[in-house]
C-alpha positions, -999 to 999 in steps of 0.1 A, spaced: -335 -491 -590 -365 -473 -604 -391 -500 -600 -424 -498 -620 -434 -534 -615 -459 -528 -587 -466 -507 -556 -459 -538 -536 -422 -529 -539 -425 -497 -517 -401 -495 -488 -412 -485 -454 -408 -448 -446 -383 -435 -421 -412 -428 -397 -423 -464 -401 -388 -478 -394 -386 -457 -362 -420 -468 -351 -411 -504 -356 -379 -501 -336 -398 -489 -305 -431 -507 -309 -446 -522 -278 -453 -559 -284 -470 -590 -270 -482 -623 -282 -509 -617 -308 -522 -653 -308 -531 -647 -271 -546 -613 -281 -522 -593 -259 -501 -574 -284 -511 -538 -276 -499 -523 -309 -519 -549 -329 -549 -543 -307 -547 -506 -312 -544 -509 -349 -574 -532 -351 -596 -510 -330 -585 -479 -349 -592 -495 -383 -626 -508 -373 -636 -473 -360 -621 -455 -391 -638 -477 -416 -672 -483 -399 -670 -519 -387 -675 -537 -354 -642 -556 -356 -609 -559 -375 -582 -585 -378 -545 -578 -387 -532 -605 -411 -500 -611 -430 -513 -604 -466 -541 -594 -488 -544 -630 -501 -549 -642 -466 -574 -615 -457 -595 -624 -488 -593 -661 -481 -603 -657 -445 -633 -636 -456 -644 -662 -481 -641 -690 -456 -659 -670 -429 -688 -662 -452 -691 -695 -470 -693 -732 -460 -680 -761 -480 -700 -764 -512 -711 -728 -512 -703 -704 -541 -691 -668 -544 -697 -646 -574 -668 -624 -586 -652 -609 -617 -632 -628 -642 -603 -605 -635 -608 -605 -597 -576 -610 -577 -592 -635 -553 -602 -656 -583 -574 -652 -608 -542 -645 -588 -546 -662 -554 -537 -698 -562 -573 -711 -562 -572 -709 -524 -610 -706 -519 -615 -739 -538 -584 -757 -525 -586 -747 -488 -622 -737 -484 -640 -761 -508 -658 -729 -520 -668 -727 -557 -660 -694 -575 -684 -683 -602 -665 -658 -623 -684 -633 -644 -672 -609 -671 -657 -576 -660 -667 -546 -681 -643 -520 -694 -648 -499 -663 -640 -529 -640 -676 -535 -629 -697 -566 -633 -731 -561 -649 -758 -563 -623 -779 -584 -647 -750 -609 -649 -749 -611 -611 -786 -616 -609 -786 -643 -635 -757 -662 -619 -774 -666 -585 -783 -703 -582 -818 -714 -573 -824 -733 -541 -819 -768 -556 -798 -797 -545 -781 -798 -580 -764 -764 -575 -739 -749 -552 -754 -724 -528 -747 -689 -538 -737 -671 -506 -715 -641 -515 -708 -614 -540 -672 -603 -541 -661 -570 -558 -627 -553 -561 -620 -516 -559 -598 -505 -575 -596 -532 -602 -569 -528 -628 -564 -493 -615 -600 -484 -622 -625 -470 -597 -660 -485 -592 -685 -457 -588 -704 -451 -556 -736 -454 -575 -726 -488 -587 -716 -500 -552 -749 -489 -538 -768 -508 -565 -747 -539 -560 -753 -537 -522 -791 -535 -528 -790 -564 -552 -770 -585 -527 -794 -576 -498 -825 -584 -518 -812 -618 -529 -799 -628 -495 -762 -626 -503 -734 -611 -483 -711 -587 -501 -672 -586 -497 -648 -560 -510 -613 -569 -520 -601 -534 -512 -564 -540 -517 -562 -505 -532 -594 -490 -518 -574 -460 -505 -565 -452 -541 -602 -454 -550 -611 -431 -522 -584 -405 -530 -593 -406 -567 -629 -396 -559 -620 -372 -531 -640 -391 -505 -632 -410 -473 -624 -447 -474 -654 -453 -451 -676 -438 -478 -667 -469 -499 -666 -496 -472 -701 -487 -460 -716 -508 -488 -699 -541 -477 -703 -568 -450 -665 -574 -451 -635 -556 -465 -598 -565 -469 -574 -535 -471 -538 -541 -481 -513 -519 -462 -482 -530 -480 -489 -516 -515 -492 -478 -520 -495 -472 -483 -459 -484 -478 -461 -507 -448 -437 -536 -452 -462 -563 -443 -498 -567 -436 -535 -563 -444 -566 -556 -424 -598 -576 -426 -629 -558 -415 -663 -573 -405 -688 -579 -377 -678 -597 -345 -691 -630 -357 -672 -629 -390 -639 -618 -374 -642 -645 -347 -645 -671 -375 -616 -655 -394 -594 -657 -363 -600 -694 -361 -593 -699 -398 -562 -677 -395 -548 -700 -368 -556 -731 -388 -539 -717 -418 -507 -709 -399 -514 -672 -399 -512 -666 -362 -485 -641 -353 -466 -635 -321 -449 -602 -315 -466 -587 -345 -467 -552 -330 -434 -546 -348 -452 -547 -381 -485 -533 -368 -466 -501 -358 -458 -495 -395 -493 -506 -406 -508 -480 -383 -488 -452 -400 -499 -466 -434 -536 -457 -427 -529 -425 -408 -500 -409 -428 -500 -424 -462 -535 -421 -477 -537 -385 -488 -502 -389 -503 -516 -413 -529 -528 -383 -549 -491 -377 -559 -489 -413 -573 -521 -406 -593 -506 -374 -607 -474 -391 -615 -493 -419 -634 -510 -393 -655 -477 -376 -662 -462 -409 -672 -491 -417 -696 -488 -382 -712 -451 -387 -718 -456 -422 -732 -479 -407 -759 -447 -392 -773 -432 -427 -779 -442 -440 -813 -438 -477 -803 -462 -473 -773 -500 -471 -774 -515 -457 -743 -549 -441 -735 -544 -413 -710 -581 -411 -703 -580 -446 -689 -555 -437 -661 -576 -432 -630 -552 -440 -602 -516 -452 -600 -516 -477 -629 -507 -471 -666 -514 -498 -691 -494 -494 -724 -492 -517 -754 -458 -522 -770 -456 -524 -808 -455 -559 -821 -420 -556 -833 -406 -549 -798 -396 -579 -778 -407 -572 -742 -381 -594 -726 -352 -577 -745 -367 -543 -736 -369 -552 -699 -333 -564 -700 -321 -533 -716 -339 -511 -691 -325 -532 -662 -289 -522 -673 -300 -486 -668 -314 -492 -633 -351 -495 -643 -373 -525 -635 -405 -533 -655 -425 -565 -659 -418 -579 -694 -450 -581 -713 -464 -568 -746 -491 -552 -725 -471 -532 -700 -485 -524 -665 -465 -495 -650 -473 -487 -614 -464 -454 -596 -458 -453 -559 -440 -435 -530 -406 -445 -543 -411 -431 -578 -406 -393 -583 -414 -370 -612 -378 -370 -621 -378 -408 -621 -406 -408 -646 -387 -384 -669 -356 -406 -666 -377 -437 -674 -392 -423 -706 -358 -411 -718 -342 -444 -712 -372 -462 -727 -368 -444 -760 -331 -454 -761 -339 -490 -751 -365 -493 -778 -340 -482 -805 -315 -507 -791 -338 -537 -793 -354 -531 -827 
C-alpha cells in the first residue's frame, strides 16, 4: 500500500531491524538497560539538556512534561490546534488536573505574543496559576521561526513561566531551516521528540529536561504504567532514528513539494504550493467529491488516504517519487469514478 495518512505508518529500516535483533538489554525500570541508557545520554548531549527519558509515545512524553512542570490546579497556555490540547484525549486535565488555556493559532502556526501575555493569569485565588507555555514545532507542517522562538522564550522568562516544546516533528523543522535540532531546542525548558514518525523508529519518544524535571517524569511514567523492561530492543531502533534518519527528511520535504505541484493539475483539488514547508500537503476537495467514496476508490488501487474534504497528505520514508506520480494518476481516475 502507498500510505499517505501519516508519517506514523513508517516501517523500521533494515538497519533498525538488525540493531533490534542484537540489542543488549536489561530492566529499564531498574535503570539497567544499557541500550536505553546510551540513547538517553546521547539524546541529552545532542540536544543540549541535562537529562533525557525514553518513553513509549509522544502523547506520554507531552503528558509527563505537563505533569512535571505543573501541579494540580495549575494552567498551561497552548495553541488551539496544539496536539497536546486537541488530540491527546484531555490527558493533562483528566490525569494531571491541569487546566489548558488554548489560544488562537495564526496562519503560520504561531500564537501571538500579545495573546500569550494577555492570557497569563494574575496572582489571585480566583484563577488557576499559569505555569507553562507550550508550543509545537512543526505544527500542521509549518515551521516556527527562530526569531519567534527567541521572543517566546524571553516572554516566558520575564513572566516566570516555563516553556515546553512539543517537538514531535522538530527534526523536520530543523531540516527545513538547514539548522541543527539543538538550535531549536535551546529555547525550551523541556522538549518531547517523537522517533516513530518521519524518523522511522517503530516505537518511542524522548523527553528532554533538567535533572529535576526528568526525575519527576520518571515517577509519573511509572504511575501511569509507562515503565518498560527490556526496552533496549526498541531503543536500538530509536538510536538510529536520531543518528541516521534526520538528514533524509529533506527527501520527504522535496516529495511533498512535488506532490503539491502535481495536485495543481487536478481541477477538483485546491492546493497552495507555497504553504508546503515540510512533509505535509493540505488540499481541499471540490464540494461535489465525496471524500469517503474517493478514499474507497483509491484503496482498491493500493493507496491509503484519510477521508476528508480537507485532505492531509503526508510524505515519509516509505513513499517514493514514483509513488507520488502513481497516486496523482490514480487520483484523477478515482475522481472521475466517484463524480
